[in-house]
C-alpha positions as a Python dict, from the first residue, in 0.01 Angstrom:
ca = {
    (1, 'M'): (0, 0, 0),
    (2, 'G'): (257, -75, -274),
    (3, 'K'): (188, -80, -647),
    (4, 'R'): (171, -460, -664),
    (5, 'A'): (-81, -469, -380),
    (6, 'R'): (-290, -196, -542),
    (7, 'D'): (-284, -381, -872),
    (8, 'L'): (-395, -703, -708),
    (9, 'A'): (-666, -532, -506),
    (10, 'R'): (-794, -371, -825),
    (11, 'V'): (-805, -711, -998),
    (12, 'Q'): (-1005, -853, -708),
    (13, 'Q'): (-1235, -551, -654),
    (14, 'N'): (-1604, -620, -716),
    (15, 'Y'): (-1531, -978, -824),
    (16, 'Y'): (-1743, -1129, -551),
    (17, 'E'): (-2115, -1087, -502),
    (18, 'E'): (-2214, -1044, -138),
    (19, 'N'): (-2553, -1217, -154),
    (20, 'D'): (-2439, -1567, -63),
    (21, 'M'): (-2096, -1683, 50),
    (22, 'T'): (-2137, -2023, -110),
    (23, 'E'): (-2274, -1908, -446),
    (24, 'R'): (-2060, -1612, -548),
    (25, 'N'): (-2011, -1531, -912),
    (26, 'E'): (-1639, -1570, -856),
    (27, 'K'): (-1378, -1448, -1107),
    (28, 'Q'): (-1053, -1538, -938),
    (29, 'I'): (-713, -1433, -1052),
    (30, 'S'): (-499, -1719, -1178),
    (31, 'R'): (-183, -1851, -1021),
    (32, 'R'): (16, -1689, -1303),
    (33, 'D'): (-147, -1351, -1225),
    (34, 'L'): (-62, -1372, -857),
    (35, 'L'): (294, -1484, -920),
    (36, 'K'): (343, -1191, -1156),
    (37, 'M'): (221, -943, -895),
    (38, 'L'): (421, -1099, -617),
    (39, 'G'): (736, -1091, -825),
    (40, 'S'): (1042, -1242, -665),
    (41, 'S'): (867, -1299, -332),
    (42, 'A'): (632, -1541, -507),
    (43, 'A'): (919, -1770, -587),
    (44, 'G'): (1010, -1785, -223),
    (45, 'M'): (649, -1852, -129),
    (46, 'S'): (625, -2131, -383),
    (47, 'M'): (948, -2285, -255),
    (48, 'A'): (820, -2264, 103),
    (49, 'K'): (517, -2463, -1),
    (50, 'V'): (734, -2732, -159),
    (51, 'A'): (986, -2746, 124),
    (52, 'G'): (721, -2735, 394),
    (53, 'L'): (840, -2495, 664),
    (54, 'S'): (1158, -2320, 766),
    (55, 'G'): (1305, -2095, 1033),
    (56, 'A'): (1102, -2084, 1352),
    (57, 'A'): (861, -2339, 1207),
    (58, 'T'): (1147, -2590, 1186),
    (59, 'A'): (1201, -2543, 1556),
    (60, 'L'): (834, -2617, 1616),
    (61, 'L'): (852, -2937, 1416),
    (62, 'Q'): (1162, -3048, 1604),
    (63, 'G'): (1005, -2971, 1941),
    (64, 'M'): (1259, -2695, 2019),
    (65, 'P'): (1176, -2398, 2245),
    (66, 'A'): (1028, -2112, 2044),
    (67, 'G'): (1183, -1844, 2264),
    (68, 'A'): (1009, -1519, 2349),
    (69, 'Q'): (633, -1479, 2325),
    (70, 'S'): (537, -1366, 1976),
    (71, 'R'): (241, -1172, 1839),
    (72, 'V'): (-23, -1344, 1628),
    (73, 'E'): (-226, -1105, 1416),
    (74, 'V'): (-580, -1234, 1366),
    (75, 'W'): (-833, -1078, 1127),
    (76, 'T'): (-1208, -1139, 1148),
    (77, 'G'): (-1526, -942, 1083),
    (78, 'F'): (-1664, -998, 1432),
    (79, 'G'): (-1685, -634, 1536),
    (80, 'Q'): (-1996, -614, 1750),
    (81, 'G'): (-2270, -813, 1921),
    (82, 'R'): (-2267, -1162, 2062),
    (83, 'M'): (-2015, -1295, 1810),
    (84, 'A'): (-1765, -1019, 1889),
    (85, 'D'): (-1796, -1101, 2258),
    (86, 'A'): (-1748, -1469, 2180),
    (87, 'L'): (-1434, -1401, 1979),
    (88, 'T'): (-1289, -1179, 2252),
    (89, 'G'): (-1341, -1464, 2496),
    (90, 'S'): (-1179, -1707, 2252),
    (91, 'L'): (-866, -1492, 2223),
    (92, 'E'): (-846, -1470, 2601),
    (93, 'Q'): (-875, -1848, 2623),
    (94, 'F'): (-602, -1898, 2363),
    (95, 'N'): (-363, -1653, 2527),
    (96, 'A'): (-415, -1818, 2866),
    (97, 'S'): (-372, -2170, 2727),
    (98, 'Q'): (-2, -2129, 2637),
    (99, 'S'): (289, -1891, 2685),
    (100, 'E'): (442, -1885, 2338),
    (101, 'F'): (198, -1663, 2146),
    (102, 'V'): (-24, -1362, 2208),
    (103, 'A'): (-317, -1327, 1968),
    (104, 'E'): (-432, -976, 1878),
    (105, 'H'): (-756, -914, 1692),
    (106, 'I'): (-810, -672, 1404),
    (107, 'V'): (-1166, -621, 1278),
    (108, 'V'): (-1205, -614, 899),
    (109, 'P'): (-1556, -592, 744),
    (110, 'W'): (-1670, -931, 617),
    (111, 'G'): (-1736, -795, 269),
    (112, 'E'): (-1375, -677, 243),
    (113, 'I'): (-1174, -931, 438),
    (114, 'H'): (-1079, -1166, 156),
    (115, 'D'): (-976, -891, -84),
    (116, 'R'): (-771, -722, 185),
    (117, 'V'): (-592, -1044, 276),
    (118, 'I'): (-507, -1109, -88),
    (119, 'A'): (-375, -753, -127),
    (120, 'A'): (-176, -782, 197),
    (121, 'T'): (-36, -1117, 84),
    (122, 'A'): (87, -957, -236),
    (123, 'A'): (244, -678, -32),
    (124, 'G'): (416, -927, 200),
    (125, 'S'): (221, -823, 512),
    (126, 'P'): (-84, -1045, 559),
    (127, 'P'): (-228, -1143, 897),
    (128, 'D'): (-103, -1460, 1059),
    (129, 'S'): (-452, -1606, 1065),
    (130, 'Y'): (-793, -1495, 944),
    (131, 'R'): (-1146, -1623, 950),
    (132, 'G'): (-1310, -1710, 621),
    (133, 'W'): (-1518, -1971, 442),
    (134, 'S'): (-1450, -2299, 270),
    (135, 'W'): (-1440, -2154, -82),
    (136, 'I'): (-1121, -1968, 15),
    (137, 'V'): (-939, -2302, 15),
    (138, 'G'): (-938, -2251, -361),
    (139, 'D'): (-678, -1977, -303),
    (140, 'A'): (-427, -2256, -255),
    (141, 'A'): (-440, -2298, -634),
    (142, 'I'): (-276, -1955, -672),
    (143, 'G'): (-26, -2006, -388),
    (144, 'A'): (-196, -1764, -147),
    (145, 'L'): (-225, -2003, 150),
    (146, 'T'): (27, -2171, 377),
    (147, 'N'): (28, -2549, 344),
    (148, 'L'): (-64, -2663, 696),
    (149, 'Q'): (3, -3034, 642),
    (150, 'P'): (346, -3029, 815),
    (151, 'Y'): (196, -2846, 1114),
    (152, 'V'): (-94, -3089, 1136),
    (153, 'E'): (144, -3383, 1135),
    (154, 'A'): (378, -3225, 1391),
    (155, 'A'): (86, -3152, 1624),
    (156, 'N'): (-63, -3501, 1576),
    (157, 'V'): (-401, -3352, 1488),
    (158, 'D'): (-666, -3623, 1464),
    (159, 'L'): (-808, -3539, 1124),
    (160, 'M'): (-1058, -3823, 1144),
    (161, 'D'): (-1231, -3628, 1422),
    (162, 'F'): (-1359, -3379, 1162),
    (163, 'W'): (-1682, -3443, 979),
    (164, 'P'): (-1594, -3617, 650),
    (165, 'A'): (-1734, -3342, 427),
    (166, 'T'): (-1561, -3075, 636),
    (167, 'L'): (-1227, -3254, 616),
    (168, 'S'): (-1258, -3266, 237),
    (169, 'Q'): (-1307, -2889, 232),
    (170, 'M'): (-995, -2835, 443),
    (171, 'K'): (-779, -2996, 175),
    (172, 'Y'): (-620, -2885, -148),
    (173, 'Q'): (-447, -3156, -354),
    (174, 'G'): (-454, -3384, -51),
    (175, 'D'): (-288, -3145, 194),
    (176, 'I'): (-455, -2946, 471),
    (177, 'H'): (-477, -2574, 392),
    (178, 'A'): (-741, -2464, 646),
    (179, 'M'): (-861, -2549, 995),
    (180, 'S'): (-1238, -2561, 1039),
    (181, 'I'): (-1392, -2427, 1359),
    (182, 'S'): (-1757, -2497, 1275),
    (183, 'T'): (-1967, -2649, 1000),
    (184, 'I'): (-2287, -2504, 858),
    (185, 'V'): (-2562, -2744, 758),
    (186, 'Q'): (-2881, -2660, 575),
    (187, 'F'): (-3219, -2685, 745),
    (188, 'L'): (-3567, -2682, 604),
    (189, 'Y'): (-3734, -2421, 825),
    (190, 'Y'): (-4112, -2428, 845),
    (191, 'N'): (-4382, -2220, 1013),
    (192, 'K'): (-4606, -2456, 1209),
    (193, 'D'): (-4884, -2199, 1255),
    (194, 'R'): (-4924, -2154, 880),
    (195, 'M'): (-4923, -2530, 831),
    (196, 'R'): (-5208, -2561, 1081),
    (197, 'E'): (-5403, -2291, 897),
    (198, 'A'): (-5376, -2495, 577),
    (199, 'G'): (-5483, -2818, 748),
    (200, 'L'): (-5136, -2973, 733),
    (201, 'D'): (-4970, -3166, 1014),
    (202, 'P'): (-4710, -2931, 1166),
    (203, 'E'): (-4515, -3226, 1299),
    (204, 'S'): (-4479, -3389, 957),
    (205, 'P'): (-4269, -3164, 733),
    (206, 'P'): (-4193, -3281, 378),
    (207, 'T'): (-3912, -3532, 329),
    (208, 'T'): (-3917, -3559, -52),
    (209, 'I'): (-3919, -3305, -333),
    (210, 'A'): (-4266, -3423, -436),
    (211, 'E'): (-4403, -3365, -86),
    (212, 'L'): (-4235, -3025, -72),
    (213, 'D'): (-4396, -2922, -402),
    (214, 'E'): (-4739, -3041, -291),
    (215, 'M'): (-4729, -2877, 52),
    (216, 'G'): (-4584, -2557, -85),
    (217, 'A'): (-4863, -2525, -339),
    (218, 'A'): (-5124, -2579, -66),
    (219, 'L'): (-4969, -2301, 141),
    (220, 'N'): (-4950, -2037, -132),
    (221, 'D'): (-5175, -1732, -106),
    (222, 'I'): (-5203, -1594, -459),
    (223, 'A'): (-5400, -1290, -572),
    (224, 'D'): (-5628, -1301, -876),
    (225, 'D'): (-5365, -1125, -1086),
    (226, 'G'): (-5100, -1381, -989),
    (227, 'A'): (-4925, -1164, -731),
    (228, 'I'): (-4790, -1362, -437),
    (229, 'N'): (-4940, -1246, -108),
    (230, 'R'): (-4788, -1523, 101),
    (231, 'L'): (-4548, -1785, -29),
    (232, 'G'): (-4563, -2152, 62),
    (233, 'F'): (-4230, -2239, -95),
    (234, 'A'): (-4016, -2150, -395),
    (235, 'P'): (-3660, -2279, -452),
    (236, 'T'): (-3522, -1932, -530),
    (237, 'V'): (-3643, -1770, -205),
    (238, 'P'): (-3454, -1657, -6),
    (239, 'A'): (-3173, -1780, -235),
    (240, 'K'): (-3126, -2031, -513),
    (241, 'Q'): (-2921, -2261, -286),
    (242, 'T'): (-2780, -2414, -604),
    (243, 'W'): (-2525, -2642, -440),
    (244, 'D'): (-2774, -2770, -185),
    (245, 'W'): (-3053, -2852, -424),
    (246, 'S'): (-2803, -3006, -668),
    (247, 'S'): (-2694, -3250, -398),
    (248, 'A'): (-3055, -3315, -296),
    (249, 'F'): (-3118, -3418, -658),
    (250, 'G'): (-2820, -3656, -647),
    (251, 'S'): (-2540, -3468, -823),
    (252, 'Q'): (-2181, -3410, -719),
    (253, 'F'): (-1952, -3142, -858),
    (254, 'W'): (-1595, -3265, -883),
    (255, 'D'): (-1397, -3556, -1027),
    (256, 'E'): (-1092, -3600, -805),
    (257, 'G'): (-919, -3829, -1053),
    (258, 'E'): (-954, -3586, -1341),
    (259, 'G'): (-906, -3282, -1122),
    (260, 'N'): (-1195, -3091, -1276),
    (261, 'I'): (-1567, -3030, -1259),
    (262, 'A'): (-1798, -3323, -1323),
    (263, 'V'): (-2173, -3343, -1257),
    (264, 'D'): (-2448, -3600, -1288),
    (265, 'E'): (-2610, -3465, -1604),
    (266, 'E'): (-2941, -3645, -1549),
    (267, 'A'): (-2971, -3514, -1193),
    (268, 'M'): (-2874, -3159, -1285),
    (269, 'T'): (-3107, -3147, -1584),
    (270, 'A'): (-3390, -3262, -1357),
    (271, 'L'): (-3293, -2987, -1113),
    (272, 'L'): (-3314, -2717, -1379),
    (273, 'E'): (-3650, -2854, -1493),
    (274, 'W'): (-3766, -2830, -1130),
    (275, 'Y'): (-3673, -2463, -1110),
    (276, 'G'): (-3855, -2415, -1437),
    (277, 'S'): (-4169, -2579, -1300),
    (278, 'Y'): (-4195, -2302, -1040),
    (279, 'A'): (-4172, -2041, -1313),
    (280, 'D'): (-4458, -2224, -1484),
    (281, 'S'): (-4678, -2253, -1174),
    (282, 'L'): (-4614, -1921, -1000),
    (283, 'G'): (-4470, -1709, -1280),
    (284, 'A'): (-4105, -1609, -1281),
    (285, 'E'): (-4201, -1241, -1278),
    (286, 'N'): (-4433, -1293, -982),
    (287, 'I'): (-4157, -1462, -783),
    (288, 'Q'): (-3922, -1182, -881),
    (289, 'A'): (-4176, -919, -773),
    (290, 'Y'): (-4222, -1093, -437),
    (291, 'A'): (-3844, -1092, -388),
    (292, 'A'): (-3820, -726, -486),
    (293, 'T'): (-4091, -634, -237),
    (294, 'Y'): (-3959, -824, 62),
    (295, 'G'): (-3595, -899, -25),
    (296, 'G'): (-3426, -607, 150),
    (297, 'N'): (-3179, -689, 427),
    (298, 'A'): (-3171, -1055, 321),
    (299, 'F'): (-3551, -1074, 332),
    (300, 'G'): (-3551, -899, 668),
    (301, 'R'): (-3318, -1141, 839),
    (302, 'N'): (-3227, -892, 1115),
    (303, 'T'): (-3565, -729, 1170),
    (304, 'P'): (-3892, -856, 1322),
    (305, 'Q'): (-4062, -755, 996),
    (306, 'G'): (-3872, -1017, 795),
    (307, 'I'): (-4063, -1277, 594),
    (308, 'Y'): (-3950, -1557, 826),
    (309, 'Y'): (-4112, -1401, 1133),
    (310, 'T'): (-4435, -1264, 984),
    (311, 'G'): (-4578, -1566, 804),
    (312, 'L'): (-4502, -1426, 457),
    (313, 'I'): (-4326, -1754, 381),
    (314, 'T'): (-4398, -2098, 525),
    (315, 'M'): (-4106, -2319, 419),
    (316, 'W'): (-3756, -2218, 323),
    (317, 'V'): (-3402, -2357, 323),
    (318, 'R'): (-3121, -2172, 496),
    (319, 'G'): (-2807, -2245, 691),
    (320, 'S'): (-2820, -2348, 1056),
    (321, 'W'): (-2687, -2000, 1143),
    (322, 'A'): (-3042, -1869, 1092),
    (323, 'Y'): (-3176, -2076, 1382),
    (324, 'N'): (-3081, -1824, 1650),
    (325, 'D'): (-3223, -1544, 1433),
    (326, 'M'): (-3566, -1704, 1471),
    (327, 'G'): (-3546, -1684, 1847),
    (328, 'E'): (-3415, -1329, 1842),
    (329, 'Y'): (-3645, -1169, 1585),
    (330, 'G'): (-3943, -1405, 1588),
    (331, 'P'): (-3971, -1526, 1948),
    (332, 'D'): (-4346, -1590, 1914),
    (333, 'V'): (-4322, -1791, 1591),
    (334, 'D'): (-4388, -2161, 1634),
    (335, 'F'): (-4136, -2304, 1388),
    (336, 'G'): (-3951, -2627, 1326),
    (337, 'V'): (-3646, -2747, 1139),
    (338, 'A'): (-3590, -3066, 941),
    (339, 'P'): (-3338, -3208, 693),
    (340, 'M'): (-3367, -3082, 337),
    (341, 'P'): (-3611, -3287, 129),
    (342, 'K'): (-3451, -3507, -134),
    (343, 'L'): (-3550, -3641, -474),
    (344, 'A'): (-3694, -3981, -389),
    (345, 'S'): (-3564, -4148, -705),
    (346, 'A'): (-3202, -4027, -663),
    (347, 'D'): (-2982, -4290, -498),
    (348, 'D'): (-2698, -4041, -435),
    (349, 'A'): (-2914, -3761, -296),
    (350, 'T'): (-2793, -3596, 24),
    (351, 'P'): (-2961, -3354, 268),
    (352, 'G'): (-2792, -3056, 109),
    (353, 'T'): (-2429, -2959, 148),
    (354, 'S'): (-2228, -2863, 452),
    (355, 'N'): (-1989, -2573, 458),
    (356, 'G'): (-1697, -2520, 693),
    (357, 'N'): (-1615, -2192, 863),
    (358, 'M'): (-1237, -2185, 836),
    (359, 'Y'): (-929, -2024, 982),
    (360, 'F'): (-649, -1974, 728),
    (361, 'V'): (-279, -1895, 751),
    (362, 'P'): (-192, -1678, 450),
    (363, 'A'): (128, -1742, 258),
    (364, 'N'): (406, -1494, 331),
    (365, 'C'): (276, -1413, 683),
    (366, 'A'): (518, -1312, 958),
    (367, 'N'): (422, -1579, 1211),
    (368, 'P'): (289, -1898, 1050),
    (369, 'D'): (367, -2096, 1367),
    (370, 'G'): (138, -1873, 1569),
    (371, 'G'): (-118, -1857, 1293),
    (372, 'F'): (-150, -2235, 1292),
    (373, 'A'): (-147, -2256, 1672),
    (374, 'F'): (-438, -2013, 1692),
    (375, 'A'): (-632, -2178, 1407),
    (376, 'N'): (-589, -2522, 1561),
    (377, 'F'): (-692, -2398, 1905),
    (378, 'M'): (-1013, -2257, 1760),
    (379, 'T'): (-1101, -2601, 1620),
    (380, 'E'): (-1018, -2809, 1928),
    (381, 'S'): (-1122, -2596, 2228),
    (382, 'P'): (-1441, -2712, 2406),
    (383, 'W'): (-1486, -2357, 2535),
    (384, 'V'): (-1485, -2221, 2180),
    (385, 'A'): (-1724, -2492, 2062),
    (386, 'V'): (-1982, -2410, 2327),
    (387, 'N'): (-1936, -2035, 2360),
    (388, 'K'): (-1865, -1937, 2001),
    (389, 'A'): (-1980, -2200, 1750),
    (390, 'L'): (-2311, -2272, 1920),
    (391, 'V'): (-2372, -1904, 1985),
    (392, 'D'): (-2381, -1871, 1606),
    (393, 'S'): (-2609, -2181, 1588),
    (394, 'V'): (-2343, -2368, 1394),
    (395, 'M'): (-2210, -2712, 1487),
    (396, 'P'): (-1847, -2775, 1591),
    (397, 'S'): (-1644, -2923, 1307),
    (398, 'R'): (-1496, -3190, 1533),
    (399, 'Q'): (-1722, -3486, 1601),
    (400, 'S'): (-1590, -3524, 1956),
    (401, 'L'): (-1697, -3169, 2043),
    (402, 'A'): (-2039, -3228, 1889),
    (403, 'S'): (-2100, -3487, 2161),
    (404, 'L'): (-2035, -3255, 2455),
    (405, 'P'): (-2329, -3241, 2700),
    (406, 'E'): (-2359, -2865, 2643),
    (407, 'V'): (-2411, -2934, 2272),
    (408, 'E'): (-2668, -3209, 2320),
    (409, 'E'): (-2871, -3001, 2564),
    (410, 'R'): (-2925, -2712, 2324),
    (411, 'E'): (-3286, -2597, 2317),
    (412, 'G'): (-3496, -2713, 2026),
    (413, 'G'): (-3293, -3022, 1948),
    (414, 'W'): (-3137, -2868, 1637),
    (415, 'T'): (-2790, -2985, 1739),
    (416, 'I'): (-2902, -3348, 1762),
    (417, 'L'): (-3069, -3322, 1421),
    (418, 'A'): (-2756, -3172, 1268),
    (419, 'R'): (-2519, -3415, 1437),
    (420, 'D'): (-2705, -3742, 1388),
    (421, 'E'): (-2906, -3700, 1067),
    (422, 'I'): (-2738, -3437, 853),
    (423, 'L'): (-2364, -3397, 913),
    (424, 'P'): (-2274, -3765, 856),
    (425, 'N'): (-2455, -3759, 521),
    (426, 'T'): (-2394, -3423, 357),
    (427, 'L'): (-2194, -3348, 47),
    (428, 'Q'): (-1930, -3079, 94),
    (429, 'A'): (-2006, -2749, -76),
    (430, 'P'): (-1750, -2692, -353),
    (431, 'S'): (-1428, -2525, -238),
    (432, 'F'): (-1204, -2581, -539),
    (433, 'G'): (-1057, -2292, -734),
    (434, 'G'): (-1328, -2181, -973),
    (435, 'A'): (-1620, -2301, -757),
    (436, 'G'): (-1763, -1951, -735),
    (437, 'F'): (-1749, -1910, -1112),
    (438, 'F'): (-1924, -2246, -1151),
    (439, 'G'): (-2195, -2143, -904),
    (440, 'G'): (-2251, -1822, -1096),
    (441, 'A'): (-2274, -2012, -1424),
    (442, 'L'): (-2533, -2249, -1278),
    (443, 'N'): (-2732, -1955, -1143),
    (444, 'E'): (-2731, -1803, -1492),
    (445, 'A'): (-2858, -2135, -1627),
    (446, 'I'): (-3143, -2133, -1374),
    (447, 'D'): (-3240, -1778, -1473),
    (448, 'N'): (-3235, -1869, -1840),
    (449, 'V'): (-3467, -2163, -1778),
    (450, 'M'): (-3704, -1966, -1555),
    (451, 'F'): (-3719, -1637, -1748),
    (452, 'H'): (-3636, -1736, -2104),
    (453, 'D'): (-3767, -2093, -2127),
    (454, 'A'): (-3419, -2216, -2221),
    (455, 'D'): (-3353, -2586, -2271),
    (456, 'P'): (-3215, -2721, -1938),
    (457, 'A'): (-2971, -2967, -2096),
    (458, 'T'): (-2827, -2701, -2326),
    (459, 'V'): (-2768, -2434, -2063),
    (460, 'L'): (-2628, -2695, -1823),
    (461, 'A'): (-2373, -2812, -2081),
    (462, 'D'): (-2271, -2451, -2142),
    (463, 'A'): (-2229, -2378, -1769),
    (464, 'V'): (-2018, -2688, -1710),
    (465, 'S'): (-1803, -2622, -2017),
    (466, 'R'): (-1728, -2262, -1919),
    (467, 'A'): (-1656, -2356, -1558),
    (468, 'R'): (-1416, -2633, -1659),
    (469, 'R'): (-1222, -2382, -1868),
    (470, 'E'): (-1211, -2147, -1570),
    (471, 'V'): (-1065, -2421, -1348),
    (472, 'E'): (-792, -2477, -1605),
    (473, 'R'): (-726, -2102, -1633),
    (474, 'L'): (-682, -2065, -1259),
    (475, 'R'): (-414, -2331, -1263),
    (476, 'G'): (-216, -2103, -1491),
}
């Protein structure tokens, strides 16, 4: 690795928390920083973005033969288990579908993949495509992604086939910079057995915040000293889900016209007060102690002893990807899923946010044609939709694929719920440059309200102000 790559890797190292992909305390380098490290190659990359495409890509746009079969280097973290098998099958499907490219897979640990791509981009040797998450679209602000708009237009991709929120996440400044294979929605998971024990109707989960609060309180099992034995519900367990609850309270995050962060102050203040109400009723330290006791391995996500499978929690919000975990680690648990409850008085409330799983083509890669071809194939292939996206209990990002019989027939009806009630109505999770910093600032505000009795309006104003400055810094 060259000096510039090492410098860039060092800047990025430890900048991202691994607890939640959508709520990282992100401290991105700015466009000016990246251009400095890239040196003269950055100028060429910037020009390529302005000019569109060149070289072999021009041939693609003109419909000319591409010549000999070329290698497409693909990086993902799918190294073992059912998802690794699904990806291997996907590569085989792609290679058999055309004769121009051969995709080859390199496994990079999920916790390292973004940093390594950024370092490789600075060194001039990134992969041609890699799997990441919607927040990485913010890397377009520093020139680290290939603008895919010319490819999309040349391939006549039907962008209106993507879920509206997913399509928004694929864009930076109006142009496509990512291709989404699948879209995560948020479910309210609930343990029907525990609801029966408390005399609640297991077929009538809460639909409003008020109902959620009331049912959660009825399901709590609290010791005399305040310690939580079994939790009905708390908005910080298993994670704060800041974006999702913000949207459920009726706030958005971004003003497209201004090109910066903007929130509904009334909705967000009410949200912070809501978090504070749980500190008042359960005790912030008691919630923290519960999390410390059971929080290992993401609250036991990948073990039968996890809180989700043992009745230690009754209601919680998590991505649709956790649905298959329930069947694998808690096969005897009678559980259900429902849309996230919303604040009844909020006209703009949505059932949480949705979040696209994306394939990217890094700037400066050797084979952008092949990188786009592979990324696009992963979004449009029915085989991939059924055998990869659904295997991860995540919905295809294309609406047409979400209507395949194999999707509709999925056990438990979660696909119908996601397709018909949630995906058409969600707000996209933030993917702009600085979104991770903003999420971290909001999480700090929540902690200050819960643990230090801070004024919600004051800490909200501070979080928004700091995040807006970070957005401007990233622009360079």
